[in-house]
C-alpha positions as CSV (number, residue, x, y, z in Angstrom):
1,X,-47.8,113.2,40.5
2,X,-50.3,113.4,37.8
3,X,-49.8,111.0,34.9
4,X,-51.5,111.9,31.7
5,X,-53.1,109.3,29.4
6,X,-50.2,109.4,26.8
7,X,-47.6,108.5,29.5
8,X,-49.6,105.6,30.8
9,X,-49.8,104.2,27.2
10,X,-46.0,104.5,26.8
11,X,-45.3,102.7,30.1
12,X,-47.7,99.9,29.0
13,X,-46.0,99.4,25.7
14,X,-42.6,99.3,27.4
15,X,-43.7,96.7,29.8
16,X,-45.1,94.5,27.0
17,X,-41.7,94.8,25.1
18,X,-39.9,93.7,28.3
19,X,-42.3,90.8,28.8
20,X,-41.9,89.6,25.2
21,X,-38.2,89.8,25.5
22,X,-38.2,87.7,28.7
23,X,-40.3,85.1,26.9
24,X,-37.9,85.0,24.0
25,X,-34.9,84.7,26.3
26,X,-36.7,81.9,28.2
27,X,-37.4,80.1,25.0
28,X,-33.8,80.3,23.8
29,X,-32.5,79.2,27.2
30,X,-34.9,76.2,27.3
31,X,-33.8,75.2,23.8
32,X,-30.2,75.3,24.9
33,X,-31.0,73.3,28.0
34,X,-32.9,70.7,26.1
35,X,-30.1,70.3,23.5
36,X,-27.6,70.0,26.3
37,X,-29.6,67.3,28.0
38,X,-30.0,65.4,24.8
39,X,-26.2,65.6,24.1
40,X,-25.5,64.5,27.7
41,X,-27.9,61.6,27.2
42,X,-26.4,60.6,23.9
43,X,-22.9,60.8,25.3
44,X,-24.0,58.8,28.3
45,X,-25.5,56.1,26.0
46,X,-22.3,56.0,23.9
47,X,-20.1,55.8,27.0
48,X,-22.4,53.1,28.4
49,X,-22.3,51.1,25.1
50,X,-18.6,51.4,24.9
51,X,-18.2,50.3,28.5
52,X,-20.5,47.3,27.8
53,X,-18.4,46.4,24.8
54,X,-15.2,46.6,26.8
55,X,-16.7,44.0,29.2
56,X,-18.9,41.7,27.1
57,X,-17.3,41.7,23.6
58,X,-14.8,39.0,24.5
59,X,-13.2,36.0,22.8
60,X,-12.5,32.9,24.9
61,X,-10.0,30.1,24.2
62,X,-11.1,26.5,24.7
63,X,-8.0,24.8,23.6
64,X,-4.5,25.3,22.1
65,X,-3.4,22.2,20.2
66,X,0.2,21.8,19.1
67,X,0.3,21.1,15.4
68,X,4.0,21.5,14.8
69,X,7.1,22.0,17.0
70,X,10.0,22.5,14.7
71,X,12.8,25.1,14.8
72,X,12.0,28.8,14.8
73,X,15.0,29.6,12.5
74,X,14.3,27.1,9.7
75,X,14.0,28.1,6.0
76,X,12.4,26.9,2.8
77,X,13.5,27.7,-0.7
78,X,11.0,27.8,-3.5
79,X,12.0,27.2,-7.2
80,X,10.5,27.9,-10.6
81,X,11.1,24.4,-12.1
82,X,10.4,21.0,-10.7
83,X,14.2,20.1,-10.8
84,X,15.1,23.0,-8.4
85,X,16.3,25.3,-11.3
86,X,15.1,28.7,-12.6
87,X,14.3,31.6,-10.2
88,X,14.4,30.8,-6.5
89,X,13.6,32.6,-3.3
90,X,14.0,31.7,0.4
91,X,11.4,32.1,3.1
92,X,12.0,32.2,6.8
93,X,9.4,31.2,9.4
94,X,6.2,33.1,8.9
95,X,3.0,33.5,6.9
96,X,3.2,34.9,3.4
97,X,0.0,36.0,1.7
98,X,0.4,36.9,-1.9
99,X,1.7,40.5,-1.3
100,X,4.4,39.2,1.1
101,X,5.0,36.2,-1.2
102,X,5.8,38.5,-4.1
103,X,7.8,40.9,-2.0
104,X,10.0,38.1,-0.9
105,X,11.0,37.5,-4.6
106,X,8.6,34.7,-5.6
107,X,6.6,34.9,-8.8
108,X,2.8,34.2,-8.7
109,X,1.6,30.9,-10.2
110,X,5.1,30.0,-11.4
111,X,6.7,27.6,-8.9
112,X,7.0,23.8,-9.1
113,X,9.5,22.6,-6.4
114,X,10.7,23.5,-2.9
115,X,13.5,22.6,-0.5
116,X,12.6,22.5,3.2
117,X,15.2,22.7,6.0
118,X,15.5,20.1,8.7
119,X,13.1,20.8,11.6
120,X,10.8,22.7,9.4
121,X,7.5,22.3,7.6
122,X,5.7,24.4,5.0
123,X,2.1,24.7,3.7
124,X,1.7,26.0,0.1
125,X,-1.6,27.3,-1.3
126,X,-2.9,28.2,-4.7
127,X,-5.0,31.0,-3.3
128,X,-3.6,34.4,-2.5
129,X,-4.9,34.3,1.1
130,X,-4.2,30.7,2.2
131,X,-7.3,29.4,0.4
132,X,-7.9,26.8,-2.3
133,X,-5.9,23.6,-2.5
134,X,-3.0,23.3,-0.1
135,X,0.0,20.9,0.3
136,X,1.8,20.4,3.6
137,X,5.4,19.2,3.3
138,X,8.2,18.4,5.8
139,X,11.9,18.6,5.6
140,X,13.5,17.5,2.3
141,X,13.7,18.3,-1.4
142,X,10.2,18.2,-2.9
143,X,9.5,18.1,-6.7
144,X,6.2,18.7,-8.4
145,X,5.4,15.0,-7.9
146,X,5.6,15.4,-4.1
147,X,3.5,18.5,-4.2
148,X,0.8,16.7,-6.2
149,X,0.9,13.7,-3.9
150,X,0.4,15.8,-0.8
151,X,-2.1,18.3,-2.1
152,X,-5.6,18.5,-0.7
153,X,-8.1,18.2,-2.4
154,X,-6.2,15.3,-4.0
155,X,-4.1,16.4,-7.0
156,X,-5.3,20.0,-6.4
157,X,-8.9,18.9,-7.3
158,X,-7.9,17.5,-10.7
159,X,-5.6,15.1,-12.5
160,X,-1.9,14.5,-12.2
161,X,0.4,17.7,-12.3
162,X,-2.6,20.0,-11.7
163,X,-0.6,21.7,-8.9
164,X,2.0,22.9,-11.5
165,X,2.5,26.7,-11.5
166,X,-0.3,27.4,-9.1
167,X,1.4,28.5,-5.9
168,X,0.3,32.0,-4.6
169,X,0.9,32.0,-0.9
170,X,2.9,30.0,1.6
171,X,3.4,29.3,5.3
172,X,6.8,28.3,6.8
173,X,6.2,26.7,10.2
174,X,8.5,26.8,13.1
175,X,6.2,26.3,16.0
176,X,2.5,26.1,15.2
177,X,-0.5,26.0,17.5
178,X,-4.2,25.7,16.6
179,X,-6.3,27.8,18.9
180,X,-10.0,26.8,19.4
181,X,-12.0,29.9,20.3
182,X,-15.5,31.1,20.8
183,X,-17.3,34.4,21.7
184,X,-18.2,34.9,25.3
185,X,-21.9,34.8,26.2
186,X,-23.4,38.3,25.9
187,X,-21.1,39.4,23.2
188,X,-22.5,41.3,20.2
189,X,-21.4,40.0,16.7
190,X,-17.7,40.6,16.2
191,X,-15.9,40.9,12.9
192,X,-13.1,38.4,12.3
193,X,-10.8,41.2,11.4
194,X,-11.1,42.8,14.8
195,X,-9.7,39.8,16.7
196,X,-6.0,39.3,17.3
197,X,-3.8,37.1,19.4
198,X,-0.4,37.8,21.0
199,X,2.2,35.9,23.0
200,X,5.5,36.9,24.6
201,X,8.5,34.8,25.5
202,X,12.1,34.9,26.5
203,X,14.2,34.5,23.4
204,X,17.9,34.1,24.1
205,X,17.9,36.4,27.1
206,X,15.7,39.0,25.5
207,X,12.0,39.5,25.2
208,X,10.2,38.5,22.0
209,X,6.6,38.6,20.9
210,X,4.4,37.1,18.2
211,X,1.2,38.7,17.4
212,X,-1.3,38.5,14.5
213,X,-4.8,39.2,13.4
214,X,-6.7,35.9,13.1
215,X,-7.6,36.7,9.5
216,X,-3.9,36.9,8.6
217,X,-3.1,33.8,10.8
218,X,-5.8,31.8,9.0
219,X,-9.1,31.0,10.7
220,X,-12.3,29.2,10.0
221,X,-15.0,27.2,11.8
222,X,-14.0,23.8,13.0
223,X,-15.3,22.2,9.8
224,X,-13.0,24.4,7.7
225,X,-15.9,26.6,6.4
226,X,-16.5,30.3,6.6
227,X,-19.7,32.1,7.6
228,X,-21.2,31.5,4.2
229,X,-20.7,27.7,4.5
230,X,-17.9,27.7,2.0
231,X,-14.7,25.7,2.6
232,X,-12.4,28.8,3.1
233,X,-10.8,31.0,5.7
234,X,-12.6,34.0,7.3
235,X,-12.0,37.4,5.7
236,X,-12.0,40.7,7.7
237,X,-15.6,41.6,7.2
238,X,-17.2,38.3,8.2
239,X,-19.2,38.6,11.4
240,X,-19.0,36.0,14.1
241,X,-21.7,35.4,16.6
242,X,-22.0,33.6,20.0
243,X,-22.2,29.8,19.8
244,X,-20.0,28.3,17.0
245,X,-16.4,27.5,17.8
246,X,-13.7,28.5,15.3
247,X,-10.1,27.6,15.0
248,X,-7.1,29.9,14.4
249,X,-3.8,28.8,13.0
250,X,-1.0,30.5,14.9
251,X,2.6,30.3,13.7
252,X,5.1,31.5,16.3
253,X,7.8,33.4,14.3
254,X,10.0,34.6,17.2
255,X,9.1,32.3,20.0
256,X,10.1,28.6,20.1
257,X,8.7,27.4,23.5
258,X,10.5,24.7,25.4
259,X,9.2,22.3,28.1
260,X,8.9,24.2,31.4
261,X,8.1,27.6,29.8
262,X,4.9,29.5,30.8
263,X,3.9,31.6,27.8
264,X,1.6,34.6,28.4
265,X,-1.2,34.7,25.8
266,X,-3.7,37.5,25.1
267,X,-6.7,37.5,22.8
268,X,-7.8,41.0,22.0
269,X,-11.0,42.4,20.4
270,X,-10.7,45.9,18.8
271,X,-13.0,48.2,20.9
272,X,-13.8,45.2,23.1
273,X,-12.2,43.1,25.8
274,X,-8.9,41.4,26.2
275,X,-8.7,37.8,27.5
276,X,-5.5,36.7,29.3
277,X,-4.2,33.1,29.5
278,X,-1.0,31.3,30.3
279,X,0.3,28.4,28.1
280,X,2.1,26.0,30.4
281,X,4.5,24.1,28.1
282,X,4.8,20.7,29.6
283,X,4.5,18.3,26.6
284,X,5.6,19.0,23.0
285,X,3.8,16.0,21.5
286,X,1.8,16.8,18.5
287,X,-1.9,17.1,19.3
288,X,-1.3,18.1,22.9
289,X,-3.6,20.7,24.2
290,X,-0.9,22.9,25.8
291,X,-3.5,25.1,27.4
292,X,-4.9,22.3,29.5
293,X,-2.1,19.8,29.2
294,X,-4.3,17.0,27.9
């Protein structure tokens, strides 16, 4: 067949168009492949980081010291005036920051006496979040004079009657343990607000649990300071690192362990690891390390 010059030119232009189209298709395909590889790499790194956190971001318990072993069903009634008159509200075992304090019927900075049931203790604070001065009182009827006498710093940091009308939060203790904790080696910094503890027990033939975030429980370094070196409890955003030990106040609201009990305990880090322990209750003497029975 004879091909004239015009036909040869037409075929050459067509081949070039096809060639350019193939190059464009290859470029688009390579872009998609590269993007897919990058996404897979990023997802792999994220998954790897998450897996490392689930293993390494862990909180360990070094001791569990019994600080109070009263009754789980005790109550305390707070009064406006020092002679047990005026408004009053009754608190069961538990921790009451200012919001819970007010929700229970108390009035902020407006109380001056308290009655505490037998087998019970309370700690009252002038700060809304268990901070500032505090006074720990056992069973009995306590006027303002008792509150002043037991307040730390002494007399609420001032002269006589300085504790009057200053109460903003309260803890009613039934069974209280002070956990000593630390971050496991290899952990990244962990926020205090991401750490929580939990126990389970047999309560009258049914299962019961107590669980709380350590910020709400009340926690600080062993010298009672926070990460800024101020004498105060941790707040949610404070970052804890490997090394320093810290203590956590744990009030058991539903569980009241007895000798012979073995209490499962878990310490959980949000997006991290969970540590499992057993508290063998053998001795209920105050100061006993019930984790190691010393």
